[in-house]
BAMIMAR-297035 format. One line per field, with one value per residue: residue number from 1; residue in one letter; x, y, z of N, C-alpha, C, O in turn. Coordinates in Angstrom, 3 decimals, m for minus. Atoms other than C-alpha are relative to their C-alpha. Layout:
N
num = NUM, ...
residuo = a, ...
n.u = X, ...
n.v = Y, ...
n.w = Z, ...
ca.u = X, ...
ca.v = Y, ...
ca.w = Z, ...
c.u = X, ...
c.v = Y, ...
c.w = Z, ...
o.u = X, ...
o.v = Y, ...
o.w = Z, ...
//
This chain:
97
num = 1, 2, 3, 4, 5, 6, 7, 8, 9, 10, 11, 12, 13, 14, 15, 16, 17, 18, 19, 20, 21, 22, 23, 24, 25, 26, 27, 28, 29, 30, 31, 32, 33, 34, 35, 36, 37, 38, 39, 40, 41, 42, 43, 44, 45, 46, 47, 48, 49, 50, 51, 52, 53, 54, 55, 56, 57, 58, 59, 60, 61, 62, 63, 64, 65, 66, 67, 68, 69, 70, 71, 72, 73, 74, 75, 76, 77, 78, 79, 80, 81, 82, 83, 84, 85, 86, 87, 88, 89, 90, 91, 92, 93, 94, 95, 96, 97
residuo = x, x, x, x, x, x, x, x, x, x, x, x, x, x, x, x, x, x, x, x, x, x, x, x, x, x, x, x, x, x, x, x, x, x, x, x, x, x, x, x, x, x, x, x, x, x, x, x, x, x, x, x, x, x, x, x, x, x, x, x, x, x, x, x, x, x, x, x, x, x, x, x, x, x, x, x, x, x, x, x, x, x, x, x, x, x, x, x, x, x, x, x, x, x, x, x, x
n.u = 0.749, m1.012, 0.171, 0.863, m0.468, 0.965, m0.705, 0.701, m0.450, m0.167, 1.268, 0.544, m0.309, 0.452, 1.415, m0.631, m0.504, 0.816, 0.600, m0.639, m0.419, 1.262, 1.378, 0.306, 0.638, m0.970, 0.157, m0.072, m1.005, m0.398, m0.061, m0.964, m1.251, 0.139, 0.028, m1.407, m1.484, m0.129, m1.132, m1.193, m0.911, 0.085, 1.373, 1.766, m0.225, m0.625, 0.653, 0.709, m0.598, m0.902, m0.218, 0.193, m0.170, 0.484, m0.087, 1.255, 0.206, m0.399, 0.940, 1.049, m1.038, 0.369, 1.604, m0.561, m0.816, 0.808, 0.977, m0.774, m0.256, 1.513, 0.990, m1.343, 0.283, m0.156, 1.212, 0.884, 0.997, 1.068, 0.702, 0.056, 1.242, 0.360, 1.100, 1.411, 0.541, 0.191, 1.350, 0.885, 1.367, 1.567, 1.255, 1.099, 1.120, 0.884, 1.287, 0.761, 1.152
n.v = m1.133, m1.374, m1.140, m0.794, m1.015, m1.133, m1.111, m0.938, m1.633, m0.985, m0.658, 1.007, 0.278, m1.197, 0.017, 1.164, m0.811, m0.784, 0.758, 1.251, m0.823, m0.505, 0.329, 0.188, 1.551, 0.503, 0.965, m0.648, m0.219, 1.334, 0.248, m1.085, 0.323, 1.147, m0.260, m0.748, 0.794, 0.608, m1.135, m0.176, 1.280, 1.246, 1.103, m0.283, 0.534, m0.292, m1.316, 0.595, 0.653, m0.936, m1.271, m0.932, m0.029, 1.399, 0.693, 0.108, 0.884, m0.849, m0.211, m1.452, m0.980, m0.127, m0.391, m1.194, m0.106, 0.044, m0.806, m1.180, 0.171, m0.023, m1.603, m0.742, m0.860, 0.971, m0.078, 0.828, 1.075, m0.531, m0.284, 0.753, m0.526, 0.688, 1.319, m0.338, m1.571, m1.315, 0.079, m0.992, m0.925, 0.549, m0.875, m0.227, 0.238, m1.038, m0.683, m0.229, m0.487
n.w = m0.164, m0.020, m0.819, 0.638, m0.594, 0.176, 0.474, m0.629, 0.496, m1.489, m0.396, m0.912, m0.899, m1.220, m0.999, m0.744, m1.243, m0.651, m0.681, m1.114, m1.110, m0.565, 0.010, m1.250, 0.087, 0.431, 0.827, 1.206, m0.640, 0.362, 0.919, 0.618, m0.317, 1.187, 1.448, 0.065, m0.067, 1.461, 1.243, m0.162, 0.658, m0.666, 0.134, m0.599, m1.114, m0.744, m0.820, m0.632, m1.088, m1.624, 0.467, m0.808, m1.635, m0.198, 1.042, 0.872, 0.826, 1.093, 1.033, m0.507, 0.424, 1.852, 0.361, m0.100, 0.870, 1.394, m0.410, 0.137, 1.421, 0.154, m0.258, m0.043, m1.296, m1.455, 0.138, m1.535, m0.271, m0.554, m1.221, m0.880, m0.385, m1.337, 0.120, m0.408, 1.298, m0.538, m0.608, 0.745, m1.023, 0.390, 0.438, m0.894, 0.426, 0.876, m0.790, 1.147, m1.040
ca.u = m0.027, 1.542, 1.750, m1.059, 0.287, m1.776, m0.607, m1.817, m1.968, m0.967, m4.364, m5.309, m2.907, m3.224, m7.063, m5.877, m3.388, m5.954, m8.444, m5.743, m4.972, m8.287, m11.243, m13.364, m14.672, m12.238, m13.072, m12.301, m9.009, m7.828, m8.658, m6.726, m3.601, m4.014, m3.976, m1.044, 1.291, 0.191, 1.021, 4.309, 5.250, 4.036, 1.927, m1.716, m0.415, 1.964, m0.309, m2.677, m0.911, 1.395, 0.925, m1.835, m3.021, m5.268, m4.662, m7.224, m7.920, m5.598, m8.732, m10.478, m7.289, m8.055, m11.690, m10.358, m8.184, m10.619, m13.228, m10.884, m9.669, m13.060, m14.468, m11.109, m12.142, m12.576, m16.635, m18.563, m20.550, m24.222, m26.031, m27.177, m31.166, m32.326, m34.349, m37.457, m39.099, m39.773, m42.875, m45.804, m48.362, m52.169, m54.527, m56.561, m60.062, m62.417, m65.387, m68.392, m71.031
ca.v = m0.095, 3.436, 6.214, 8.653, 12.417, 15.958, 19.039, 22.084, 25.593, 28.303, 29.615, 25.963, 25.326, 28.679, 27.854, 24.463, 26.093, 28.520, 25.722, 23.250, 26.524, 28.054, 26.037, 26.015, 21.944, 19.921, 17.217, 19.598, 20.734, 17.132, 16.464, 19.955, 18.329, 15.121, 16.552, 18.989, 16.207, 14.388, 17.367, 17.215, 13.934, 11.489, 8.217, 8.174, 5.312, 6.705, 9.921, 7.448, 5.370, 8.316, 11.382, 12.672, 12.999, 9.828, 6.831, 6.449, 3.502, 4.431, 4.055, 6.807, 8.917, 8.050, 8.746, 12.103, 12.739, 11.573, 14.009, 16.597, 15.799, 15.949, 19.359, 20.705, 22.138, 20.645, 20.011, 20.076, 17.262, 18.400, 19.554, 16.881, 17.316, 16.272, 12.974, 14.780, 17.221, 20.515, 21.141, 22.827, 24.817, 23.116, 25.008, 27.089, 25.966, 27.333, 29.382, 29.440, 31.909
ca.w = 0.164, m0.943, 1.146, 0.960, 0.782, 0.837, m1.248, 0.525, m0.983, 1.455, 1.844, 3.017, 5.137, 7.027, 7.486, 8.872, 11.469, 12.347, 12.881, 15.130, 17.133, 17.760, 17.002, 19.803, 18.441, 19.440, 17.143, 14.036, 16.010, 15.781, 12.708, 11.283, 13.248, 11.077, 8.027, 8.638, 9.865, 6.256, 4.433, 6.363, 4.796, 7.821, 7.001, 7.874, 10.039, 11.703, 12.898, 13.504, 16.035, 17.852, 15.966, 18.272, 21.647, 21.380, 19.104, 16.267, 13.791, 10.714, 8.291, 10.500, 9.502, 5.511, 5.938, 7.257, 4.466, 1.800, 3.070, 2.840, m0.446, m1.317, m0.366, 0.064, 3.668, 7.230, 7.184, 11.020, 12.050, 11.593, 14.945, 17.227, 17.638, 21.242, 21.780, 22.519, 19.568, 21.081, 23.464, 21.532, 23.441, 22.804, 20.691, 22.525, 22.595, 20.282, 21.594, 19.046, 20.774
c.u = 1.103, m0.492, m0.782, 0.959, m1.049, 0.825, m0.870, 0.589, 0.150, m1.230, m0.349, 1.010, 0.158, m1.254, 0.526, 0.695, m0.893, m1.051, 0.833, 0.228, m0.755, m1.384, m0.517, m0.511, 1.499, 0.233, 0.871, 2.005, 0.923, 0.180, 1.322, 1.519, 0.213, 0.503, 1.338, 1.191, 0.046, 0.453, 1.557, 0.837, m0.577, m1.408, m1.201, 0.369, 0.398, m0.542, m0.694, 0.563, 0.628, m0.140, m1.227, m0.352, m0.889, m0.072, m1.132, 0.595, 1.051, m1.045, m1.303, 0.969, m0.492, m1.482, 0.200, 0.472, m1.181, m1.381, 0.496, 0.609, m1.209, m0.657, 0.946, m0.521, m0.348, m2.044, m0.621, m0.853, m1.209, m0.421, m0.611, m1.579, m0.505, m1.042, m1.195, m0.401, m0.263, m0.835, m0.670, m1.386, m1.327, m0.660, m0.685, m1.432, m1.020, m1.471, m0.816, m0.802, m1.383
c.v = 1.313, 1.196, 1.096, 1.755, 1.247, 1.069, 1.293, 1.155, 0.510, 0.839, m1.354, m0.747, 0.999, m0.262, m1.463, 0.195, 0.284, m1.126, m1.066, 0.889, 0.702, m0.134, m0.254, m1.602, m0.509, m1.238, 0.632, 0.640, m1.685, m0.509, 1.132, m0.555, m1.017, 0.340, 1.090, m0.867, m0.844, 0.952, 0.098, m0.787, m1.312, m0.647, 0.279, m0.783, 0.237, 1.102, m0.826, m0.924, 0.929, 1.440, 0.910, m0.261, m1.444, m1.233, 0.042, m1.257, 0.802, 0.304, 1.506, 1.116, 0.267, 0.378, 1.561, 0.954, 0.023, 1.305, 1.306, 0.695, 0.383, 1.229, 0.979, 1.185, m0.718, 0.668, 0.046, m0.520, 1.188, m0.162, m1.040, 0.800, m0.718, m1.327, 0.289, 1.293, 0.852, m0.035, 0.699, 0.512, m0.644, 0.904, 0.385, m0.362, 0.936, 0.503, 0.658, 0.642, m0.239
c.w = m0.245, 1.177, m0.474, 0.220, m0.446, m0.666, m0.002, m0.859, 1.294, 0.546, 1.134, 1.073, 1.211, 0.806, 0.826, 1.202, 0.760, 0.554, 1.558, 0.416, 0.329, m0.415, 1.189, m0.018, 0.089, m1.226, m1.421, 0.320, m0.243, m1.431, m0.983, 0.419, m0.986, m1.102, m0.178, m0.118, m1.442, m0.826, 0.194, m0.191, 1.160, m0.558, 0.647, 1.223, 1.140, 0.899, 0.638, 1.295, 1.090, m0.242, 0.992, 1.119, 0.458, m1.533, m0.742, m0.976, m1.321, m1.553, 0.429, m0.561, m1.733, m0.158, m0.040, m1.193, m1.289, m0.228, m0.376, m1.301, m1.146, m0.048, 0.347, 1.524, 1.263, m0.038, 1.771, m0.018, m0.314, 1.476, 0.523, 0.155, 1.252, m0.297, 0.110, m0.805, 1.322, 0.465, m0.991, 1.057, m0.831, m0.630, 0.651, m0.617, m0.658, 0.327, m1.105, 1.056, m0.887
o.u = 2.197, m1.585, m0.539, 1.617, m1.777, 1.992, m1.721, 1.736, m0.202, m1.136, m0.509, 0.589, 0.275, m1.431, 0.939, 0.126, m1.132, m1.109, 0.298, 1.095, m0.269, m2.216, 0.178, m0.781, 2.439, 1.329, 1.700, 2.796, 1.798, 1.253, 2.280, 2.413, 0.985, 1.461, 1.998, 2.137, 1.142, 1.396, 2.303, 2.032, m0.413, m2.520, m1.360, 0.153, m0.130, m0.063, m0.597, m0.179, 0.536, 0.232, m0.931, 0.301, m0.699, m0.617, m2.118, 1.800, 0.906, m0.793, m2.151, 0.391, m0.809, m1.972, m0.096, m0.047, m1.477, m1.872, m0.190, 0.730, m1.102, m1.449, 0.617, m0.552, m0.273, m2.465, m0.526, m1.780, m1.030, m0.142, m0.987, m1.665, m0.594, m1.741, m1.973, m0.054, m0.241, m1.488, 0.034, m2.259, m1.328, m0.845, m1.365, m1.717, m1.258, m2.361, m0.451, m0.908, m2.482
o.v = 1.427, 1.398, 1.584, 1.937, 1.063, 1.109, 1.559, 1.351, 0.044, 1.610, m1.257, m1.715, 0.706, m0.141, m1.201, m0.217, m0.350, m1.169, m1.443, 0.328, 1.410, 0.772, m0.879, m2.077, m0.221, m1.481, m0.121, 0.687, m1.718, m0.958, 0.707, m0.304, m0.726, m0.280, 1.144, m0.795, m1.155, 0.899, 0.451, m0.699, m2.455, m0.172, 1.132, m0.294, m0.113, 1.283, m0.792, m0.763, 0.837, 2.258, 2.072, m1.126, m2.051, m0.975, 0.446, m1.470, 2.003, 1.079, 2.205, 2.090, 1.301, 0.720, 2.219, 2.059, 0.967, 1.695, 2.166, 1.864, 0.886, 1.525, 2.141, 2.416, m1.931, 1.821, m1.020, m0.104, 2.373, m1.210, m1.483, 2.011, m1.934, m1.523, m0.657, 2.454, 0.413, m0.933, 1.372, m0.005, m0.576, 1.880, m0.448, m0.236, 2.105, m0.347, 1.675, 0.119, 0.030
o.w = 0.309, 1.706, m1.578, 1.244, m1.421, m0.278, m0.850, m1.262, 2.378, 1.501, 2.350, 1.705, 2.401, 2.018, 1.955, 2.213, 1.787, 1.783, 2.600, 1.085, 1.211, m0.487, 1.990, 1.085, m0.653, m1.730, m1.933, m0.622, m1.108, m1.834, m1.629, m0.389, m1.899, m1.563, m1.216, m0.902, m1.908, m1.616, m0.719, 0.091, 0.732, m0.786, 1.520, 2.332, 2.196, 2.019, 1.865, 2.264, 2.315, 0.599, 1.268, 1.704, 1.512, m2.606, m0.125, m1.106, m1.549, m2.476, m0.127, m1.042, m2.322, m1.234, m1.037, m1.350, m2.021, m1.287, m0.929, m1.667, m2.265, m0.943, 0.585, 1.498, 1.062, m0.136, 2.379, m0.713, m0.033, 2.058, m0.562, 0.356, 1.081, m1.292, m0.006, m0.584, 2.472, m0.066, m1.746, 1.753, m2.060, 0.098, 1.252, m1.808, m0.354, 0.308, m1.695, 2.166, m0.402
//
């Protein structure tokens, strides 16, 4: 299996570095860090095993890489909806006089 690489434009690298250093969502910071390490020449397997704070499955890193290559940006996950729908007030009874 050949090593995957990532070629970044200057603006893409700057955007990933900003996300890695400043985004409020930890999962996006982690993805940005992984992609930057792959762009710097590390193998996805090496990034998955010891390049991040928490070891990840190599396929997870490759999925992040595939998604970034397809969209050329990190996409946040869709917002979670609660388990229960919002409560609605019952309609007021009709009073026909």
